[in-house]
Every structure is written in structure tokens, then in C-alpha cells.
MDTraj code that builds the backbone (N, CA, C; nanometers):
import mdtraj as md
import numpy as np

residues = "UNK UNK UNK UNK UNK UNK UNK UNK UNK UNK UNK UNK UNK UNK UNK UNK UNK UNK UNK UNK UNK UNK UNK UNK UNK UNK UNK UNK UNK UNK UNK UNK UNK UNK UNK UNK UNK UNK UNK UNK UNK UNK UNK UNK UNK UNK UNK UNK UNK UNK UNK UNK UNK UNK UNK UNK UNK UNK UNK UNK UNK UNK UNK UNK UNK UNK UNK UNK UNK UNK".split()
xyz = np.array([
    [2.4786, -1.8644, 0.5221],
    [2.3606, -1.7830, 0.5005],
    [2.3104, -1.7343, 0.6362],
    [2.2656, -1.6108, 0.6387],
    [2.1997, -1.5592, 0.7582],
    [2.0742, -1.4841, 0.7170],
    [1.9790, -1.4828, 0.8085],
    [1.8525, -1.4152, 0.7834],
    [1.8211, -1.3270, 0.9038],
    [1.7794, -1.2044, 0.8753],
    [1.7496, -1.1088, 0.9803],
    [1.6074, -1.0588, 0.9650],
    [1.5268, -1.0722, 1.0710],
    [1.3932, -1.0132, 1.0699],
    [1.4069, -0.8665, 1.1061],
    [1.3551, -0.7784, 1.0215],
    [1.3653, -0.6354, 1.0441],
    [1.2584, -0.5905, 1.1436],
    [1.3024, -0.5289, 1.2525],
    [1.2094, -0.4824, 1.3553],
    [1.2507, -0.3421, 1.3973],
    [1.1860, -0.2395, 1.3471],
    [1.0608, -0.2428, 1.2716],
    [1.0874, -0.2694, 1.1227],
    [0.9850, -0.3125, 1.0490],
    [0.9965, -0.3261, 0.9045],
    [1.0312, -0.1908, 0.8418],
    [1.0989, -0.1947, 0.7263],
    [1.1447, -0.0721, 0.6611],
    [1.0664, -0.0420, 0.5336],
    [1.0224, 0.0820, 0.5166],
    [0.9561, 0.1204, 0.3915],
    [1.0616, 0.1394, 0.2821],
    [1.0431, 0.0699, 0.1703],
    [1.1382, 0.0765, 0.0598],
    [1.0662, 0.1018, -0.0719],
    [1.1448, 0.1394, -0.1742],
    [1.0943, 0.1503, -0.3113],
    [1.1569, 0.0371, -0.3908],
    [1.0745, -0.0310, -0.4713],
    [1.1183, -0.1453, -0.5515],
    [1.0810, -0.1206, -0.6979],
    [1.1264, -0.2065, -0.7891],
    [1.0838, -0.1927, -0.9295],
    [0.9317, -0.2026, -0.9481],
    [0.8593, -0.2611, -0.8525],
    [0.7135, -0.2725, -0.8626],
    [0.6407, -0.1697, -0.7765],
    [0.7136, -0.0708, -0.7221],
    [0.6505, 0.0331, -0.6418],
    [0.6911, 0.0261, -0.4964],
    [0.6163, 0.0981, -0.4125],
    [0.6477, 0.1042, -0.2700],
    [0.6141, -0.0286, -0.2019],
    [0.6980, -0.0613, -0.1027],
    [0.6816, -0.1884, -0.0309],
    [0.7325, -0.1709, 0.1116],
    [0.7087, -0.2747, 0.1915],
    [0.7613, -0.2784, 0.3267],
    [0.8473, -0.4033, 0.3402],
    [0.9755, -0.3827, 0.3724],
    [1.0680, -0.4946, 0.3881],
    [1.0566, -0.5512, 0.5284],
    [1.0440, -0.6840, 0.5372],
    [1.0285, -0.7501, 0.6666],
    [1.1469, -0.8377, 0.7036],
    [1.2294, -0.8755, 0.6065],
    [1.3442, -0.9624, 0.6351],
    [1.4557, -0.9339, 0.5366],
    [1.5772, -0.9679, 0.5784],
    [1.6959, -0.9504, 0.4954],
    [1.7705, -1.0827, 0.4947],
    [1.8060, -1.1311, 0.3753],
    [1.8791, -1.2573, 0.3601],
    [2.0188, -1.2254, 0.3078],
    [2.1196, -1.2823, 0.3721],
    [2.2584, -1.2603, 0.3328],
    [2.3231, -1.3958, 0.3058],
    [2.3568, -1.4224, 0.1786],
    [2.4200, -1.5478, 0.1403],
    [2.5722, -1.5397, 0.1437],
    [2.6269, -1.4250, 0.1817],
    [2.7707, -1.4125, 0.1937],
    [2.8276, -1.3016, 0.1074],
    [2.9603, -1.2805, 0.1159],
    [3.0236, -1.1646, 0.0530],
    [3.0187, -1.1619, -0.1000],
    [2.9946, -1.2746, -0.1644],
    [2.9931, -1.2754, -0.3105],
    [2.8526, -1.2714, -0.3684],
    [2.7557, -1.2374, -0.2855],
    [2.6160, -1.2311, -0.3288],
    [2.5524, -1.1012, -0.2825],
    [2.4501, -1.0569, -0.3562],
    [2.3722, -0.9410, -0.3133],
    [2.2900, -0.9758, -0.1901],
    [2.2650, -0.8767, -0.1066],
    [2.1666, -0.8944, -0.0005],
    [2.0295, -0.9092, -0.0661],
    [1.9395, -0.9841, -0.0048],
    [1.8046, -1.0028, -0.0569],
    [1.7052, -0.9470, 0.0442],
    [1.6152, -0.8605, -0.0039],
    [1.5142, -0.7959, 0.0793],
    [1.3797, -0.8645, 0.0567],
    [1.3241, -0.9255, 0.1605],
    [1.1931, -0.9893, 0.1525],
    [1.0897, -0.8831, 0.1899],
    [1.0019, -0.8524, 0.0949],
    [0.9097, -0.7406, 0.1158],
    [0.7698, -0.7724, 0.0663],
    [0.6748, -0.6936, 0.1174],
    [0.5361, -0.7026, 0.0728],
    [0.5010, -0.5705, 0.0063],
    [0.4510, -0.5793, -0.1179],
    [0.4172, -0.4606, -0.1955],
    [0.2963, -0.3907, -0.1336],
    [0.3044, -0.2591, -0.1201],
    [0.1964, -0.1830, -0.0582],
    [0.0658, -0.1928, -0.1364],
    [0.0721, -0.1860, -0.2687],
    [-0.0493, -0.1829, -0.3510],
    [-0.1196, -0.3173, -0.3622],
    [-0.0428, -0.4263, -0.3719],
    [-0.1023, -0.5568, -0.4025],
    [-0.0919, -0.6577, -0.2886],
    [-0.0028, -0.6335, -0.1935],
    [0.0192, -0.7295, -0.0861],
    [0.1055, -0.8469, -0.1274],
    [0.1527, -0.8475, -0.2521],
    [0.2367, -0.9566, -0.2998],
    [0.3698, -0.9575, -0.2254],
    [0.4217, -1.0778, -0.2024],
    [0.5525, -1.0933, -0.1403],
    [0.6571, -1.1122, -0.2503],
    [0.7596, -1.0275, -0.2480],
    [0.8691, -1.0342, -0.3447],
    [1.0012, -1.0299, -0.2708],
    [1.1022, -1.0909, -0.3288],
    [1.2381, -1.0813, -0.2777],
    [1.3198, -1.0052, -0.3800],
    [1.3817, -0.8951, -0.3358],
    [1.4551, -0.8051, -0.4245],
    [1.6030, -0.8044, -0.3903],
    [1.6877, -0.7968, -0.4940],
    [1.8303, -0.7813, -0.4723],
    [1.8587, -0.6414, -0.4196],
    [1.9652, -0.6281, -0.3456],
    [2.0018, -0.5013, -0.2840],
    [2.0092, -0.3878, -0.3862],
    [2.0600, -0.4160, -0.5069],
    [2.0751, -0.3120, -0.6090],
    [1.9410, -0.2601, -0.6601],
    [1.8311, -0.3306, -0.6310],
    [1.6997, -0.2935, -0.6842],
    [1.6113, -0.2186, -0.5854],
    [1.6576, -0.1960, -0.4625],
    [1.5744, -0.1280, -0.3633],
    [1.6382, 0.0034, -0.3192],
    [1.5526, 0.0961, -0.2792],
    [1.5953, 0.2252, -0.2247],
    [1.5034, 0.2578, -0.1070],
    [1.5539, 0.3382, -0.0147],
    [1.4714, 0.3824, 0.0973],
    [1.3627, 0.4759, 0.0461],
    [1.2435, 0.4673, 0.1048],
    [1.1373, 0.5612, 0.0702],
    [1.1706, 0.6984, 0.1280],
    [1.1042, 0.8003, 0.0755],
    [1.1227, 0.9364, 0.1248],
    [1.0846, 0.9429, 0.2727],
    [1.1607, 1.0236, 0.3476],
    [1.1297, 1.0468, 0.4887],
    [1.1863, 1.1835, 0.5242],
    [1.1008, 1.2823, 0.5289],
    [1.1437, 1.4204, 0.5520],
    [1.2159, 1.4323, 0.6864],
    [1.1741, 1.3548, 0.7875],
    [1.2380, 1.3610, 0.9184],
    [1.3857, 1.3228, 0.9130],
    [1.4216, 1.2356, 0.8188],
    [1.5598, 1.1927, 0.8043],
    [1.6308, 1.2636, 0.6893],
    [1.5670, 1.3645, 0.6313],
    [1.6291, 1.4404, 0.5245],
    [1.6238, 1.3741, 0.3874],
    [1.5426, 1.2688, 0.3716],
    [1.5250, 1.2047, 0.2404],
    [1.3998, 1.2626, 0.1761],
    [1.4184, 1.3739, 0.1048],
    [1.3071, 1.4453, 0.0427],
    [1.2709, 1.3809, -0.0910],
    [1.1447, 1.3943, -0.1325],
    [1.1056, 1.3404, -0.2640],
    [1.1917, 1.4003, -0.3740],
    [1.2337, 1.3167, -0.4660],
    [1.3139, 1.3610, -0.5799],
    [1.2216, 1.4067, -0.6924],
    [1.2578, 1.5160, -0.7603],
    [1.1763, 1.5583, -0.8752],
    [1.1855, 1.4546, -0.9868],
    [1.0793, 1.4403, -1.0667],
    [1.0818, 1.3428, -1.1755],
    [1.1921, 1.3771, -1.2763],
    [1.2532, 1.2693, -1.3307],
    [1.3570, 1.2903, -1.4320],
    [1.2947, 1.3385, -1.5610],
    [1.3660, 1.4262, -1.6328],
    [1.3140, 1.4806, -1.7593],
    [1.3655, 1.4011, -1.8760],
])
top = md.Topology()
chain = top.add_chain()
for i, resn in enumerate(residues, 1):
    res = top.add_residue(resn, chain, resSeq=i)
    for name in ("N", "CA", "C"):
        top.add_atom(name, md.element.get_by_symbol(name[0]), res)
traj = md.Trajectory(xyz[None], top)
């Protein structure tokens, strides 16, 4: 197992909304990465599997907001 403190923390989107990831946990090649994050709206600390997080929009990096699905 390895743990990495993210410096700077990364803004991500989770199933519970926008959050800021502060650490990444890696249990090895047969496991998902785990993102330790604090939810922007509530301040709650959650750990999310890699498949459940996405980078937040950032126009400077070309990640534009996606239109809502119909």
C-alpha cells in the first residue's frame, strides 16, 4: 500500500458533488485507487474509488463544462 498527499489538492467531481481531493491511496494493481476528499458543500470527508471521480471543469486546461444529458 502507498499513500500520496496531493500538493496542491485537486478539485474533483464525486457522486455527492464537487470536492477537493487531498490524498490518494494505492493498494496495488488489483485494486482501484482511492481518493480521500472533502466535499465542498458539507465539509464531509469521503474516500472514493477511482471509477467514481472526475476532474472538475477548468477552462485553462480545456476541460469545458459539459451540457446536461437529455
